[in-house]
DRENLOFI-902062 format. One record per residue (C-alpha): residue in three letters; residue number from 1; x, y, z. Coordinates in Angstrom, 2 decimals, m for minus. Layout:
BEGIN
<residu=ALA | num=NUM | x=X | y=Y | z=Z> $
...
This chain:
BEGIN
<residu=UNK | num=1 | x=m46.76 | y=27.79 | z=m25.55> $
<residu=UNK | num=2 | x=m43.24 | y=28.04 | z=m24.11> $
<residu=UNK | num=3 | x=m41.82 | y=25.35 | z=m21.87> $
<residu=UNK | num=4 | x=m39.96 | y=26.86 | z=m18.90> $
<residu=UNK | num=5 | x=m36.79 | y=24.96 | z=m17.99> $
<residu=UNK | num=6 | x=m36.48 | y=24.70 | z=m14.19> $
<residu=UNK | num=7 | x=m34.20 | y=22.58 | z=m12.05> $
<residu=UNK | num=8 | x=m36.99 | y=21.42 | z=m9.73> $
<residu=UNK | num=9 | x=m40.01 | y=21.21 | z=m12.04> $
<residu=UNK | num=10 | x=m40.69 | y=19.44 | z=m15.33> $
<residu=UNK | num=11 | x=m44.09 | y=20.65 | z=m16.55> $
<residu=UNK | num=12 | x=m43.91 | y=24.44 | z=m16.20> $
<residu=UNK | num=13 | x=m45.22 | y=26.31 | z=m19.23> $
<residu=UNK | num=14 | x=m46.19 | y=29.79 | z=m20.35> $
<residu=UNK | num=15 | x=m49.77 | y=29.71 | z=m21.69> $
<residu=UNK | num=16 | x=m48.84 | y=32.32 | z=m24.28> $
<residu=UNK | num=17 | x=m47.74 | y=31.87 | z=m27.86> $
<residu=UNK | num=18 | x=m50.66 | y=30.01 | z=m29.44> $
<residu=UNK | num=19 | x=m52.91 | y=31.58 | z=m32.07> $
<residu=UNK | num=20 | x=m56.69 | y=31.60 | z=m31.80> $
<residu=UNK | num=21 | x=m59.32 | y=31.15 | z=m34.51> $
<residu=UNK | num=22 | x=m58.85 | y=34.78 | z=m35.56> $
<residu=UNK | num=23 | x=m55.10 | y=34.17 | z=m35.98> $
<residu=UNK | num=24 | x=m54.33 | y=36.43 | z=m33.02> $
<residu=UNK | num=25 | x=m51.73 | y=35.22 | z=m30.54> $
<residu=UNK | num=26 | x=m52.03 | y=34.66 | z=m26.79> $
<residu=UNK | num=27 | x=m49.78 | y=37.04 | z=m24.87> $
<residu=UNK | num=28 | x=m46.74 | y=35.59 | z=m23.16> $
<residu=UNK | num=29 | x=m45.67 | y=36.38 | z=m19.63> $
<residu=UNK | num=30 | x=m49.08 | y=36.58 | z=m17.98> $
<residu=UNK | num=31 | x=m50.28 | y=33.06 | z=m17.17> $
<residu=UNK | num=32 | x=m48.21 | y=29.98 | z=m16.39> $
<residu=UNK | num=33 | x=m49.06 | y=26.38 | z=m15.49> $
<residu=UNK | num=34 | x=m46.93 | y=23.90 | z=m13.58> $
<residu=UNK | num=35 | x=m46.56 | y=20.67 | z=m11.67> $
<residu=UNK | num=36 | x=m45.54 | y=20.63 | z=m7.99> $
<residu=UNK | num=37 | x=m43.07 | y=23.30 | z=m6.89> $
<residu=UNK | num=38 | x=m41.69 | y=21.28 | z=m3.98> $
<residu=UNK | num=39 | x=m38.21 | y=20.87 | z=m5.44> $
<residu=UNK | num=40 | x=m37.64 | y=24.38 | z=m6.73> $
<residu=UNK | num=41 | x=m34.12 | y=25.68 | z=m6.20> $
<residu=UNK | num=42 | x=m32.95 | y=29.20 | z=m5.48> $
<residu=UNK | num=43 | x=m32.10 | y=29.47 | z=m9.17> $
<residu=UNK | num=44 | x=m35.68 | y=28.49 | z=m10.03> $
<residu=UNK | num=45 | x=m37.11 | y=31.11 | z=m7.69> $
<residu=UNK | num=46 | x=m34.93 | y=33.76 | z=m9.28> $
<residu=UNK | num=47 | x=m36.10 | y=32.63 | z=m12.71> $
<residu=UNK | num=48 | x=m39.79 | y=32.86 | z=m11.70> $
<residu=UNK | num=49 | x=m39.13 | y=36.37 | z=m10.42> $
<residu=UNK | num=50 | x=m37.36 | y=37.36 | z=m13.66> $
<residu=UNK | num=51 | x=m40.37 | y=36.05 | z=m15.59> $
<residu=UNK | num=52 | x=m42.44 | y=38.54 | z=m13.60> $
<residu=UNK | num=53 | x=m44.63 | y=35.96 | z=m11.83> $
<residu=UNK | num=54 | x=m46.30 | y=37.60 | z=m8.84> $
<residu=UNK | num=55 | x=m48.89 | y=35.05 | z=m7.75> $
<residu=UNK | num=56 | x=m48.92 | y=31.28 | z=m7.17> $
<residu=UNK | num=57 | x=m52.21 | y=29.34 | z=m7.08> $
<residu=UNK | num=58 | x=m51.95 | y=25.85 | z=m5.57> $
<residu=UNK | num=59 | x=m54.76 | y=23.36 | z=m6.30> $
<residu=UNK | num=60 | x=m53.38 | y=20.56 | z=m4.13> $
<residu=UNK | num=61 | x=m55.07 | y=19.10 | z=m1.07> $
<residu=UNK | num=62 | x=m53.79 | y=19.59 | z=2.46> $
<residu=UNK | num=63 | x=m52.50 | y=16.01 | z=2.43> $
<residu=UNK | num=64 | x=m50.52 | y=16.67 | z=m0.75> $
<residu=UNK | num=65 | x=m49.12 | y=19.92 | z=0.62> $
<residu=UNK | num=66 | x=m48.21 | y=18.44 | z=4.00> $
<residu=UNK | num=67 | x=m46.14 | y=15.74 | z=2.33> $
<residu=UNK | num=68 | x=m44.67 | y=18.01 | z=m0.34> $
<residu=UNK | num=69 | x=m44.75 | y=21.64 | z=0.79> $
<residu=UNK | num=70 | x=m43.78 | y=24.52 | z=m1.51> $
<residu=UNK | num=71 | x=m40.87 | y=25.43 | z=0.74> $
<residu=UNK | num=72 | x=m39.15 | y=27.91 | z=m1.55> $
<residu=UNK | num=73 | x=m42.42 | y=29.67 | z=m2.31> $
<residu=UNK | num=74 | x=m43.23 | y=29.87 | z=1.40> $
<residu=UNK | num=75 | x=m39.80 | y=31.40 | z=1.98> $
<residu=UNK | num=76 | x=m40.64 | y=34.14 | z=m0.51> $
<residu=UNK | num=77 | x=m44.10 | y=35.26 | z=0.55> $
<residu=UNK | num=78 | x=m42.81 | y=38.81 | z=0.69> $
<residu=UNK | num=79 | x=m42.64 | y=38.56 | z=m3.11> $
<residu=UNK | num=80 | x=m45.26 | y=35.98 | z=m4.19> $
<residu=UNK | num=81 | x=m48.94 | y=36.08 | z=m3.35> $
<residu=UNK | num=82 | x=m49.77 | y=32.46 | z=m2.49> $
<residu=UNK | num=83 | x=m53.36 | y=31.27 | z=m2.91> $
<residu=UNK | num=84 | x=m54.45 | y=27.79 | z=m1.86> $
<residu=UNK | num=85 | x=m57.56 | y=26.64 | z=m3.69> $
<residu=UNK | num=86 | x=m57.95 | y=22.99 | z=m2.73> $
<residu=UNK | num=87 | x=m59.50 | y=20.74 | z=m5.38> $
<residu=UNK | num=88 | x=m59.70 | y=17.25 | z=m3.92> $
<residu=UNK | num=89 | x=m59.69 | y=14.54 | z=m6.58> $
<residu=UNK | num=90 | x=m58.36 | y=11.70 | z=m4.41> $
<residu=UNK | num=91 | x=m61.32 | y=10.56 | z=m2.31> $
<residu=UNK | num=92 | x=m62.76 | y=7.92 | z=m4.63> $
<residu=UNK | num=93 | x=m59.32 | y=6.52 | z=m5.34> $
<residu=UNK | num=94 | x=m58.52 | y=6.15 | z=m1.66> $
<residu=UNK | num=95 | x=m61.69 | y=4.13 | z=m1.22> $
<residu=UNK | num=96 | x=m60.64 | y=1.75 | z=m4.00> $
<residu=UNK | num=97 | x=m56.87 | y=1.71 | z=m3.81> $
<residu=UNK | num=98 | x=m56.40 | y=m1.49 | z=m1.76> $
<residu=UNK | num=99 | x=m58.85 | y=m3.39 | z=m3.93> $
<residu=UNK | num=100 | x=m57.06 | y=m2.19 | z=m7.08> $
<residu=UNK | num=101 | x=m53.67 | y=m3.27 | z=m5.70> $
<residu=UNK | num=102 | x=m54.88 | y=m6.65 | z=m4.45> $
<residu=UNK | num=103 | x=m56.74 | y=m7.57 | z=m7.64> $
<residu=UNK | num=104 | x=m54.54 | y=m5.76 | z=m10.19> $
<residu=UNK | num=105 | x=m57.52 | y=m3.85 | z=m11.57> $
<residu=UNK | num=106 | x=m55.65 | y=m1.86 | z=m14.21> $
<residu=UNK | num=107 | x=m58.85 | y=m0.76 | z=m15.96> $
<residu=UNK | num=108 | x=m60.05 | y=0.74 | z=m12.70> $
<residu=UNK | num=109 | x=m57.00 | y=3.02 | z=m12.71> $
<residu=UNK | num=110 | x=m57.81 | y=4.56 | z=m16.07> $
<residu=UNK | num=111 | x=m61.50 | y=4.89 | z=m15.22> $
<residu=UNK | num=112 | x=m60.49 | y=6.82 | z=m12.10> $
<residu=UNK | num=113 | x=m59.08 | y=9.70 | z=m14.16> $
<residu=UNK | num=114 | x=m62.05 | y=9.55 | z=m16.48> $
<residu=UNK | num=115 | x=m64.24 | y=10.10 | z=m13.41> $
<residu=UNK | num=116 | x=m61.95 | y=12.82 | z=m12.06> $
<residu=UNK | num=117 | x=m62.52 | y=14.81 | z=m15.24> $
<residu=UNK | num=118 | x=m66.25 | y=14.28 | z=m14.99> $
<residu=UNK | num=119 | x=m66.13 | y=15.53 | z=m11.41> $
<residu=UNK | num=120 | x=m64.51 | y=18.78 | z=m12.53> $
<residu=UNK | num=121 | x=m67.92 | y=19.55 | z=m14.02> $
<residu=UNK | num=122 | x=m70.19 | y=17.82 | z=m11.51> $
<residu=UNK | num=123 | x=m68.43 | y=18.71 | z=m8.23> $
<residu=UNK | num=124 | x=m65.82 | y=21.43 | z=m8.67> $
<residu=UNK | num=125 | x=m67.45 | y=24.19 | z=m10.72> $
<residu=UNK | num=126 | x=m67.22 | y=26.68 | z=m7.87> $
<residu=UNK | num=127 | x=m63.43 | y=26.32 | z=m7.64> $
<residu=UNK | num=128 | x=m62.85 | y=26.89 | z=m11.33> $
<residu=UNK | num=129 | x=m65.33 | y=29.76 | z=m11.48> $
<residu=UNK | num=130 | x=m63.58 | y=31.42 | z=m8.55> $
<residu=UNK | num=131 | x=m60.14 | y=31.15 | z=m10.13> $
<residu=UNK | num=132 | x=m61.29 | y=32.24 | z=m13.59> $
<residu=UNK | num=133 | x=m62.83 | y=35.37 | z=m12.09> $
<residu=UNK | num=134 | x=m59.83 | y=36.03 | z=m9.88> $
<residu=UNK | num=135 | x=m57.44 | y=35.91 | z=m12.84> $
<residu=UNK | num=136 | x=m59.39 | y=38.57 | z=m14.70> $
<residu=UNK | num=137 | x=m60.55 | y=40.73 | z=m11.78> $
<residu=UNK | num=138 | x=m57.12 | y=40.92 | z=m10.14> $
<residu=UNK | num=139 | x=m54.70 | y=40.92 | z=m13.04> $
<residu=UNK | num=140 | x=m51.16 | y=39.99 | z=m12.24> $
<residu=UNK | num=141 | x=m48.77 | y=37.42 | z=m13.74> $
<residu=UNK | num=142 | x=m49.86 | y=34.11 | z=m12.20> $
<residu=UNK | num=143 | x=m48.64 | y=30.53 | z=m12.08> $
<residu=UNK | num=144 | x=m51.24 | y=27.88 | z=m11.20> $
<residu=UNK | num=145 | x=m50.30 | y=24.32 | z=m10.38> $
<residu=UNK | num=146 | x=m51.22 | y=20.96 | z=m8.85> $
<residu=UNK | num=147 | x=m49.04 | y=17.88 | z=m8.26> $
<residu=UNK | num=148 | x=m48.29 | y=16.78 | z=m11.81> $
<residu=UNK | num=149 | x=m49.64 | y=19.83 | z=m13.62> $
<residu=UNK | num=150 | x=m51.83 | y=17.77 | z=m15.90> $
<residu=UNK | num=151 | x=m55.36 | y=17.20 | z=m14.54> $
<residu=UNK | num=152 | x=m56.61 | y=20.07 | z=m12.38> $
<residu=UNK | num=153 | x=m54.10 | y=22.39 | z=m14.01> $
<residu=UNK | num=154 | x=m54.73 | y=20.97 | z=m17.48> $
<residu=UNK | num=155 | x=m58.47 | y=21.42 | z=m17.15> $
<residu=UNK | num=156 | x=m58.15 | y=25.08 | z=m16.13> $
<residu=UNK | num=157 | x=m55.85 | y=25.70 | z=m19.10> $
<residu=UNK | num=158 | x=m58.47 | y=24.02 | z=m21.31> $
<residu=UNK | num=159 | x=m61.14 | y=26.43 | z=m20.02> $
<residu=UNK | num=160 | x=m58.93 | y=29.49 | z=m20.51> $
<residu=UNK | num=161 | x=m57.99 | y=28.52 | z=m24.05> $
<residu=UNK | num=162 | x=m61.65 | y=27.90 | z=m24.89> $
<residu=UNK | num=163 | x=m62.56 | y=31.38 | z=m23.60> $
<residu=UNK | num=164 | x=m59.80 | y=32.79 | z=m25.84> $
<residu=UNK | num=165 | x=m61.24 | y=30.97 | z=m28.89> $
<residu=UNK | num=166 | x=m58.32 | y=28.70 | z=m29.66> $
<residu=UNK | num=167 | x=m58.99 | y=25.85 | z=m32.04> $
<residu=UNK | num=168 | x=m60.02 | y=22.66 | z=m30.28> $
<residu=UNK | num=169 | x=m57.15 | y=20.74 | z=m31.87> $
<residu=UNK | num=170 | x=m54.63 | y=23.21 | z=m30.44> $
<residu=UNK | num=171 | x=m56.16 | y=23.04 | z=m26.98> $
<residu=UNK | num=172 | x=m56.19 | y=19.25 | z=m26.94> $
<residu=UNK | num=173 | x=m52.61 | y=19.04 | z=m28.18> $
<residu=UNK | num=174 | x=m51.50 | y=21.37 | z=m25.39> $
<residu=UNK | num=175 | x=m53.37 | y=19.16 | z=m22.90> $
<residu=UNK | num=176 | x=m51.56 | y=16.06 | z=m24.19> $
<residu=UNK | num=177 | x=m48.16 | y=17.78 | z=m24.11> $
<residu=UNK | num=178 | x=m47.96 | y=17.00 | z=m20.39> $
<residu=UNK | num=179 | x=m46.94 | y=13.48 | z=m21.43> $
<residu=UNK | num=180 | x=m43.89 | y=14.89 | z=m23.20> $
<residu=UNK | num=181 | x=m42.70 | y=16.93 | z=m20.24> $
<residu=UNK | num=182 | x=m43.56 | y=14.47 | z=m17.48> $
<residu=UNK | num=183 | x=m41.84 | y=11.46 | z=m19.03> $
<residu=UNK | num=184 | x=m38.56 | y=12.49 | z=m17.37> $
<residu=UNK | num=185 | x=m40.31 | y=12.82 | z=m14.02> $
<residu=UNK | num=186 | x=m42.12 | y=9.48 | z=m13.91> $
<residu=UNK | num=187 | x=m39.96 | y=8.07 | z=m11.11> $
<residu=UNK | num=188 | x=m40.57 | y=11.17 | z=m9.01> $
<residu=UNK | num=189 | x=m44.30 | y=10.92 | z=m9.67> $
<residu=UNK | num=190 | x=m44.29 | y=7.25 | z=m8.66> $
<residu=UNK | num=191 | x=m42.51 | y=8.25 | z=m5.45> $
<residu=UNK | num=192 | x=m45.06 | y=11.01 | z=m4.87> $
<residu=UNK | num=193 | x=m47.85 | y=8.47 | z=m5.30> $
<residu=UNK | num=194 | x=m46.13 | y=6.04 | z=m2.95> $
<residu=UNK | num=195 | x=m45.90 | y=8.75 | z=m0.32> $
<residu=UNK | num=196 | x=m49.47 | y=9.96 | z=m0.65> $
<residu=UNK | num=197 | x=m51.00 | y=6.48 | z=m0.47> $
<residu=UNK | num=198 | x=m48.31 | y=4.64 | z=1.53> $
<residu=UNK | num=199 | x=m47.55 | y=2.04 | z=m1.16> $
<residu=UNK | num=200 | x=m44.44 | y=0.12 | z=m2.13> $
<residu=UNK | num=201 | x=m42.99 | y=0.64 | z=m5.61> $
<residu=UNK | num=202 | x=m44.45 | y=m2.54 | z=m7.12> $
<residu=UNK | num=203 | x=m47.96 | y=m1.58 | z=m6.05> $
<residu=UNK | num=204 | x=m47.56 | y=2.07 | z=m7.03> $
<residu=UNK | num=205 | x=m46.49 | y=1.21 | z=m10.59> $
<residu=UNK | num=206 | x=m49.92 | y=m0.37 | z=m11.19> $
<residu=UNK | num=207 | x=m51.19 | y=3.19 | z=m11.21> $
<residu=UNK | num=208 | x=m48.91 | y=4.33 | z=m14.04> $
<residu=UNK | num=209 | x=m51.90 | y=5.39 | z=m16.22> $
<residu=UNK | num=210 | x=m52.44 | y=8.13 | z=m13.62> $
<residu=UNK | num=211 | x=m49.00 | y=9.59 | z=m14.26> $
<residu=UNK | num=212 | x=m49.85 | y=11.01 | z=m17.68> $
<residu=UNK | num=213 | x=m52.86 | y=12.18 | z=m19.67> $
<residu=UNK | num=214 | x=m54.92 | y=10.50 | z=m22.35> $
<residu=UNK | num=215 | x=m57.41 | y=11.93 | z=m24.79> $
<residu=UNK | num=216 | x=m60.27 | y=10.07 | z=m23.17> $
<residu=UNK | num=217 | x=m59.71 | y=11.92 | z=m19.90> $
<residu=UNK | num=218 | x=m60.49 | y=15.39 | z=m21.26> $
<residu=UNK | num=219 | x=m63.14 | y=13.95 | z=m23.59> $
<residu=UNK | num=220 | x=m64.96 | y=12.64 | z=m20.52> $
<residu=UNK | num=221 | x=m65.12 | y=16.21 | z=m19.20> $
<residu=UNK | num=222 | x=m66.44 | y=17.52 | z=m22.52> $
<residu=UNK | num=223 | x=m69.01 | y=14.72 | z=m22.78> $
<residu=UNK | num=224 | x=m70.19 | y=15.53 | z=m19.26> $
<residu=UNK | num=225 | x=m70.80 | y=19.13 | z=m20.33> $
<residu=UNK | num=226 | x=m72.83 | y=17.84 | z=m23.27> $
<residu=UNK | num=227 | x=m74.79 | y=15.53 | z=m20.96> $
<residu=UNK | num=228 | x=m76.01 | y=18.65 | z=m19.13> $
<residu=UNK | num=229 | x=m77.63 | y=19.80 | z=m22.36> $
<residu=UNK | num=230 | x=m74.92 | y=22.07 | z=m23.75> $
<residu=UNK | num=231 | x=m73.95 | y=21.81 | z=m27.39> $
<residu=UNK | num=232 | x=m70.75 | y=23.82 | z=m27.02> $
<residu=UNK | num=233 | x=m68.11 | y=24.04 | z=m24.30> $
<residu=UNK | num=234 | x=m68.46 | y=27.82 | z=m24.46> $
<residu=UNK | num=235 | x=m72.12 | y=27.56 | z=m23.51> $
<residu=UNK | num=236 | x=m71.22 | y=25.45 | z=m20.50> $
<residu=UNK | num=237 | x=m68.59 | y=27.98 | z=m19.42> $
<residu=UNK | num=238 | x=m71.10 | y=30.81 | z=m19.71> $
<residu=UNK | num=239 | x=m73.99 | y=29.14 | z=m17.92> $
<residu=UNK | num=240 | x=m72.31 | y=26.93 | z=m15.31> $
<residu=UNK | num=241 | x=m69.19 | y=28.97 | z=m14.54> $
<residu=UNK | num=242 | x=m70.93 | y=32.32 | z=m15.01> $
<residu=UNK | num=243 | x=m68.31 | y=33.57 | z=m17.43> $
<residu=UNK | num=244 | x=m70.55 | y=35.76 | z=m19.56> $
<residu=UNK | num=245 | x=m69.71 | y=37.55 | z=m22.81> $
<residu=UNK | num=246 | x=m68.45 | y=40.60 | z=m20.90> $
<residu=UNK | num=247 | x=m65.95 | y=38.52 | z=m18.92> $
<residu=UNK | num=248 | x=m64.92 | y=36.60 | z=m22.04> $
<residu=UNK | num=249 | x=m64.21 | y=39.90 | z=m23.79> $
<residu=UNK | num=250 | x=m62.15 | y=41.02 | z=m20.80> $
<residu=UNK | num=251 | x=m60.10 | y=37.83 | z=m21.08> $
<residu=UNK | num=252 | x=m59.47 | y=38.51 | z=m24.75> $
<residu=UNK | num=253 | x=m58.56 | y=42.14 | z=m24.08> $
<residu=UNK | num=254 | x=m56.13 | y=41.02 | z=m21.38> $
<residu=UNK | num=255 | x=m54.57 | y=37.95 | z=m23.01> $
<residu=UNK | num=256 | x=m54.84 | y=38.39 | z=m26.78> $
<residu=UNK | num=257 | x=m52.36 | y=40.44 | z=m28.80> $
<residu=UNK | num=258 | x=m53.95 | y=43.15 | z=m30.93> $
């Protein structure tokens, strides 16, 4: 994995560089992950173009995009293909947010992201299936992102790395690396959260567990797969996301160095 230094983004990374179980490396320059692109500068746009990125996939909701539009991307639609695939993870939190603030229910905050990761399996399979098939059926260098680049984006990266047969330890460590890159952006993330939910700073900071990732978040997704009767994540991907052995082999042909 290579971290991409940008002026307006903190958690942009090339998915390439890791080795899989066969000691073969993931190709660089084909898939990228990121947090919000709202604050990209002209220099950043030029850097994305030099990296060869041709397509941007945005997982954010309309509410997120209305408050924090990808202005520089929208100014460059003659160059970037821009796909909006909305994955809404905020509904349950909105229902509970006032109660959490009023009663300082810190445990409720962490359990929210546990449930978000469960919902990736129980509610959002169609979105992830669609994107996984798009990436392999229409091959072009692509950057996919959400607001912080850690949950929706982190889960898709987890699926891709599993398809490519990376070791579980490597995949989990990459998932947790969001904490390293987002630590310098915490104040911006707090502000983003304030804006989305109309909170003051003191109330927003209660939700600090949301601004990073923890092992139990992705484990909750994996355990949910197991609860459906699957003994391996790969079996879940094949049966629930319809990524069969032929598609998996196409992913390896496309993204693994030979």
